[in-house]
C-alpha positions in Angstrom: 0.0 0.0 0.0 1.2 3.5 -0.9 -0.1 6.3 1.3 -0.1 9.9 0.3 -0.3 13.0 2.5 -2.1 16.4 2.1 0.1 18.7 0.1 -2.2 21.7 0.8 -2.3 21.6 4.6 0.6 23.2 6.4 2.1 20.8 9.0 0.0 17.9 7.7 1.1 14.4 8.5 0.5 11.8 5.8 -0.9 8.5 7.0 1.9 6.5 5.5 1.9 2.8 6.4 4.2 1.2 4.0 5.5 1.6 0.5 5.5 -1.1 -2.0 6.4 -1.5 -5.7 4.3 0.2 -8.3 1.2 -1.6 -9.2 -1.1 -1.7 -12.2 -4.0 0.8 -12.1 -7.3 -0.6 -10.7 -10.5 -0.8 -12.6 -12.6 0.5 -9.9 -11.5 2.8 -6.9 -13.8 2.9 -3.9 -13.6 6.6 -2.7 -13.9 6.8 1.1 -13.5 10.0 3.1 -13.2 9.5 6.9 -13.8 11.8 9.8 -14.4 10.5 13.3 -16.1 7.4 11.8 -15.2 5.0 14.6 -18.8 3.8 15.3 -19.3 2.6 11.8 -16.0 2.0 10.1 -15.6 -1.6 10.8 -18.9 -2.4 9.2 -18.2 -0.1 6.3 -14.7 -1.6 5.5 -16.1 -5.1 5.9 -18.5 -4.5 3.2 -15.6 -3.4 0.8 -14.0 -6.8 1.6 -17.2 -8.6 0.7 -17.5 -7.3 -2.8 -17.9 -10.0 -5.5 -16.5 -7.8 -8.3 -13.9 -9.9 -10.1 -11.8 -7.0 -11.5 -9.0 -5.1 -9.8 -10.5 -3.2 -6.9 -8.9 -0.4 -5.0 -9.9 1.4 -1.8 -8.8 5.0 -1.5 -9.2 6.4 2.1 -8.6 10.0 3.0 -8.6 10.6 6.7 -9.8 14.2 7.4 -8.2 15.0 10.9 -10.1 12.2 12.8 -9.6 12.5 16.5 -11.0 9.1 17.4 -9.8 5.6 16.7 -10.5 5.7 12.9 -6.9 5.3 11.9 -6.4 2.3 14.1 -9.4 0.7 12.5 -8.1 1.5 9.0 -4.7 -0.1 10.0 -6.5 -3.2 11.2 -8.5 -3.6 8.0 -5.6 -2.8 5.7 -3.9 -6.2 6.0 -7.2 -8.1 5.4 -8.0 -6.1 2.4 -4.7 -6.3 0.7 -4.5 -10.0 1.5 -7.7 -10.5 -0.4 -6.2 -8.6 -3.5 -7.8 -5.2 -2.9 -5.4 -2.3 -3.4 -5.4 0.2 -0.5 -4.2 3.8 -0.6 -4.5 5.9 2.6 -3.9 9.6 2.8 -4.9 12.2 5.3 -3.8 15.0 7.6 -3.9 15.6 11.4 -4.5 19.3 11.4 -6.5 20.8 14.3 -9.6 21.1 12.2 -11.1 19.0 9.3 -11.1 20.5 5.8 -14.5 19.1 4.9 -16.3 16.4 2.9 -15.6 18.0 -0.5 -11.9 18.3 0.1 -11.6 14.8 1.4 -13.4 13.3 -1.6 -11.2 15.3 -4.0 -8.0 14.0 -2.2 -9.3 10.5 -2.1 -9.9 10.7 -5.9 -6.5 12.3 -6.6 -4.6 9.6 -5.0 -6.6 6.7 -6.5 -5.9 5.0 -9.9 -9.2 3.4 -11.0 -10.9 4.1 -14.3 -14.1 4.2 -12.4 -15.0 5.7 -9.0 -17.4 4.2 -6.5 -18.3 6.7 -3.8 -18.9 5.4 -0.3 -19.6 7.2 3.1 -17.8 5.9 6.1 -21.1 5.4 7.9 -22.7 3.3 5.1 -22.5 -0.3 4.1 -22.4 -1.7 0.6 -24.1 -4.9 -0.6 -21.7 -7.5 -2.1 -23.0 -6.9 -5.6 -22.8 -3.1 -5.6 -19.5 -2.6 -7.5 -20.1 -5.4 -10.0 -23.6 -4.1 -10.9 -22.8 -0.4 -11.0 -19.6 -1.0 -13.0 -21.6 -2.9 -15.6 -24.1 0.0 -15.9 -21.4 2.7 -15.9 -19.6 0.9 -18.8 -22.9 1.3 -20.7 -23.4 4.9 -19.8 -20.0 6.6 -19.6 -21.3 10.1 -19.1 -23.9 9.3 -16.4 -23.8 9.1 -12.6 -25.0 5.6 -11.7 -27.0 5.2 -8.5 -28.9 2.4 -6.8 -31.8 1.8 -4.5 -31.1 2.0 -0.8 -32.1 0.6 2.6 -32.4 3.2 5.2 -31.0 2.6 8.7 -32.7 2.9 11.1 -35.6 1.5 8.8 -38.2 3.9 10.2 -36.1 7.0 9.5 -37.0 9.4 6.5 -39.6 6.9 5.2 -41.1 9.4 2.6 -37.6 10.4 1.4 -36.5 6.7 1.0 -39.6 5.8 -0.8 -39.1 8.7 -3.2 -35.5 7.7 -3.9 -36.4 4.0 -4.6 -39.6 4.6 -6.6 -38.6 7.3 -9.0 -39.0 6.2 -12.6 -36.0 6.5 -15.0 -37.4 9.7 -16.6 -38.0 11.3 -13.2 -34.4 11.1 -12.2 -34.0 14.1 -14.4 -37.4 15.7 -14.3 -37.5 16.0 -10.5 -34.1 17.6 -10.2 -35.5 20.8 -8.7 -37.2 19.2 -5.8 -36.3 19.9 -2.1 -34.8 16.4 -1.5 -31.8 17.3 -3.5 -30.1 14.9 -6.0 -32.5 12.2 -7.3 -29.5 9.9 -7.1 -28.1 10.4 -3.7 -24.4 10.9 -3.2 -23.5 7.8 -1.3 -24.7 5.7 -4.2 -22.8 7.5 -6.9 -20.6 5.5 -9.4 -19.0 7.1 -12.5 -16.0 7.1 -14.8 -13.0 8.9 -13.7 -13.0 10.7 -17.1 -16.5 12.1 -16.5 -15.7 13.1 -12.9 -12.7 15.0 -14.2 -15.0 16.7 -16.8 -17.5 17.9 -14.2 -15.6 18.2 -10.9 -13.9 18.5 -8.6 -16.1 18.9 -5.6 -16.6 22.3 -4.0 -14.2 22.6 -0.9 -16.0 25.2 1.0 -16.2 22.9 4.0 -18.9 22.5 6.7 -22.3 23.8 5.6 -21.6 23.5 1.8 -23.7 21.0 -0.1 -20.9 19.7 -2.3 -23.0 16.9 -3.7 -25.9 19.2 -4.8 -23.4 21.6 -6.5 -21.7 18.8 -8.3 -25.1 17.3 -9.3 -26.2 20.6 -10.9 -22.9 21.0 -12.7 -23.2 17.4 -14.0 -26.6 18.3 -15.5 -25.4 21.5 -16.9 -22.7 19.6 -18.8 -25.3 17.1 -20.2 -24.8 14.2 -17.9 -27.3 11.5 -17.5 -28.7 9.7 -14.4 -29.1 6.0 -14.2 -30.2 3.9 -11.2 -29.6 0.2 -10.8 -32.9 -1.0 -9.4 -31.4 -3.2 -6.7 -30.9 -2.2 -3.1 -27.1 -2.0 -3.0 -26.4 0.3 0.0 -27.4 0.6 3.6 -27.8 4.4 3.8 -27.5 5.4 7.5 -29.3 8.2 9.1 -27.9 9.8 12.3 -27.6 13.2 14.0 -23.9 13.4 13.3 -24.2 13.2 9.5 -22.6 16.0 7.6 -25.8 16.8 5.7 -27.3 18.2 8.9 -24.8 21.1 8.7 -26.3 22.4 5.5 -29.0 25.0 6.2 -32.3 24.8 4.4 -31.9 28.3 3.2 -28.7 27.4 1.5 -30.5 24.6 -0.4 -33.4 26.8 -1.1 -31.2 29.5 -2.7 -29.3 27.0 -4.9 -32.5 25.4 -6.1 -34.1 28.7 -7.0 -31.1 29.8 -8.8 -30.8 26.5 -10.7 -34.5 26.9 -11.6 -33.9 30.4 -12.9 -30.8 29.4 -14.9 -32.1 26.2 -16.5 -35.9 26.6 -16.9 -37.3 30.1 -16.5 -35.4 31.7 -19.3 -37.4 29.5 -21.7 -40.7 31.0 -20.6 -42.1 34.4 -21.4 -44.5 34.1 -18.4 -45.6 31.5 -15.9 -48.0 31.0 -13.0 -47.1 29.9 -9.4 -49.5 27.3 -8.0 -49.9 28.1 -4.3 -50.9 31.6 -3.1 -49.8 30.7 0.4 -46.6 30.9 2.3 -44.4 28.7 0.1 -45.6 30.2 -3.2 -45.1 33.7 -1.9 -41.6 32.8 -0.7 -40.7 31.5 -4.0 -41.8 34.7 -5.7 -39.8 36.8 -3.3 -36.7 34.7 -3.9 -36.8 35.2 -7.7 -34.7 37.9 -9.3 -36.5 41.0 -10.5 -36.4 39.7 -14.1 -38.0 36.4 -13.1 -40.7 38.0 -11.0 -41.8 40.1 -13.8 -42.7 36.9 -15.7 -45.1 35.8 -12.9 -48.6 36.6 -14.3 -50.5 35.1 -11.5 -50.8 32.9 -8.4 -53.4 30.1 -8.5 -54.9 28.2 -5.7 -57.9 26.2 -4.6 -58.4 28.0 -1.3 -61.4 30.4 -1.6 -60.1 32.6 1.2 -56.8 33.2 -0.7 -58.7 33.6 -4.1 -61.2 36.1 -2.6 -58.3 38.5 -1.7 -57.8 39.0 -5.4 -54.1 39.7 -5.4 -50.8 39.4 -3.6 -48.9 42.6 -3.0 -45.1 42.4 -2.8 -44.6 44.8 0.0 -40.8 44.5 0.2 -40.5 45.6 -3.5 -38.7 48.9 -4.2 -40.9 49.3 -7.3 -43.6 52.0 -7.4 -46.4 51.2 -7.6 -45.7 48.0 -5.7 -46.4 44.7 -7.8 -49.9 43.4 -7.3 -50.1 39.8 -8.5 -53.5 38.3 -9.3 -54.6 35.3 -7.3 -56.8 33.0 -9.5 -58.7 29.8 -9.2 -56.6 27.2 -10.9 -59.2 26.7 -13.6 -58.7 30.3 -14.6 -55.0 30.1 -14.7 -52.8 29.5 -17.7 -49.7 27.3 -18.0 -46.8 26.9 -17.5 -46.9 26.5 -13.8 -44.4 26.2 -11.1 -46.2 24.2 -8.4 -45.4 24.6 -4.7 -47.1 21.7 -3.1 -46.1 18.9 -0.7 -45.9 15.2 -1.2 -49.4 14.0 -2.5 -49.4 10.9 -0.3 -49.4 13.2 2.8 -52.3 15.3 1.6 -55.8 14.9 3.0 -58.5 13.4 0.7 -60.0 16.7 -0.3 -56.6 18.0 -1.5 -55.9 14.9 -3.4 -59.3 15.2 -5.2 -58.5 18.8 -6.1 -55.0 17.8 -7.5 -56.8 15.1 -9.5 -59.1 17.7 -10.9 -56.1 20.0 -11.7 -54.4 17.1 -13.5 -57.4 16.5 -15.6 -57.6 20.3 -16.3 -54.0 20.3 -17.5 -54.6 17.3 -19.7 -57.8 18.8 -21.3 -55.8 21.9 -22.0 -53.1 19.9 -23.6 -55.7 18.1 -25.7 -57.4 21.3 -26.7 -54.1 23.0 -27.7 -53.0 20.0 -29.7 -56.3 20.0 -31.6 -56.0 23.6 -32.4 -52.4 23.0 -33.7 -53.7 20.1 -35.8 -51.4 17.7 -34.0 -52.0 14.0 -33.7 -54.8 13.0 -31.2 -54.7 11.5 -28.7 -51.6 13.2 -27.5 -48.6 11.3 -26.3 -48.8 9.9 -22.7 -46.9 11.5 -19.9 -43.8 9.5 -18.8 -45.1 6.7 -16.5 -48.7 6.8 -17.7 -50.1 4.1 -19.8 -51.6 5.1 -23.1 -54.8 3.5 -21.9 -55.0 6.1 -19.2 -55.4 9.1 -21.5 -58.7 10.8 -22.0 -60.1 10.2 -25.5 -63.5 10.7 -27.1 -64.3 7.1 -26.1 -62.8 7.2 -22.6 -64.2 9.8 -20.3 -61.9 11.8 -18.1 -63.3 10.2 -14.9 -61.9 6.9 -15.8 -58.4 8.2 -16.6 -58.0 10.7 -13.8 -56.5 8.4 -11.1 -53.8 6.9 -13.3 -53.0 10.3 -14.8 -52.8 12.0 -11.5 -50.5 9.3 -10.2 -48.0 9.8 -13.1 -48.1 13.6 -12.4 -48.2 14.0 -8.7 -47.5 10.8 -6.7 -43.8 11.7 -6.2 -44.2 15.5 -6.1 -42.1 17.0 -3.3 -42.0 20.1 -1.2 -41.9 23.2 -3.4 -40.9 24.2 -5.8 -41.6 21.5 -8.4 -41.8 22.8 -11.9 -44.5 21.7 -14.3 -44.1 22.6 -17.9 -47.1 21.9 -20.0 -47.0 21.4 -23.8 -43.2 21.8 -24.1 -41.4 19.5 -26.4 -37.9 19.7 -25.0 -36.5 19.0 -21.6 -35.5 22.5 -20.0 -32.2 21.1 -18.8 -30.8 19.3 -21.8 -33.1 19.9 -24.7 -34.0 16.3 -24.8 -37.5 15.1 -26.2 -39.9 14.7 -23.3 -43.5 14.1 -22.8 -46.1 16.9 -23.1 -46.3 17.2 -19.3 -42.8 17.7 -17.9 -41.9 17.6 -14.2 -38.8 19.4 -13.1 
């Protein structure tokens, strides 16, 4: 094993264990940043040893100033791993403070040799098939991030989030990229080619409180990268109070999401409507730049109390007169919409029925516009909806409502979720998409 130190940190001490002869590069490098991981590291490293991948496998560990017994555990497992044929590279520093997850990942990647990178968090556990199955998928999709389904530990933690991760359909990995849960393929499941990582990366090294995974995810999409999920549960994804993700403020995530929305989708629209005249819809409006706010022609809602007010006045605006945005019943609103709603499975029956009505309203609008444009009827089904679910002259809306609503709303997350009606191109990459597009 050849260990490498941290060239950027003054006074850093490299975790050098031994130096051996030069070895051939690995096919896959498991990238493992470590910081005070003593409670979980044995199980994590054991899962690397259990991989059934038959190619050359390497483990690249970077110890980010751990103050517990993490290095002793790494030393213990090093001999077992190398005896099994797994190459091991360990680097790190013992500065007073850690440099952060983004920095540690970048260092672990830099000291590794594999043609493919398999990212692993020190508190998670891989299933034996993970490297083998994701490597096969990555070979077929060289410009994609490959993910997988997960098991949450403890099992009853973040149930809605876990269900969302595991049940997203292939097309929704892209079209739900604006949702509040962050990357549709979570960072601990990422697997990609080194060449593509180098093209997109590196990770942001801002340290604690910086969502380096979300920033990399957005840059990956900007550069035309794809998203693929292996539909097998290949990772035990641990949830605990000490996880680095808890250091990221919700306001930080919100700002990044809104800016990405403005960058990738809103420039393609002359105007749009915000669904939800309540707190979240108004927050979205206030978060937009002045240019984007001028494109908002209305709020729409189902709450009669909000509708009766007639308008929303942006009191904080420096404009004179202050903007007064109409509040309409959703049937009077016009697309495209940015919808600020919560997960439909959590809504009461009345709200679900209203959303079903809204789904049918959108689809009737699509049908009518396609008729006016002399396009083929019936229109193409939304991704995930059977053609048998579409309303046609011989199939009333009432029989198609439930299936259509499921394809539109069942994975819809806390605002903002973007709905683009009647658009032929994916707002991120210009790809052909269905006539109702979730973003």
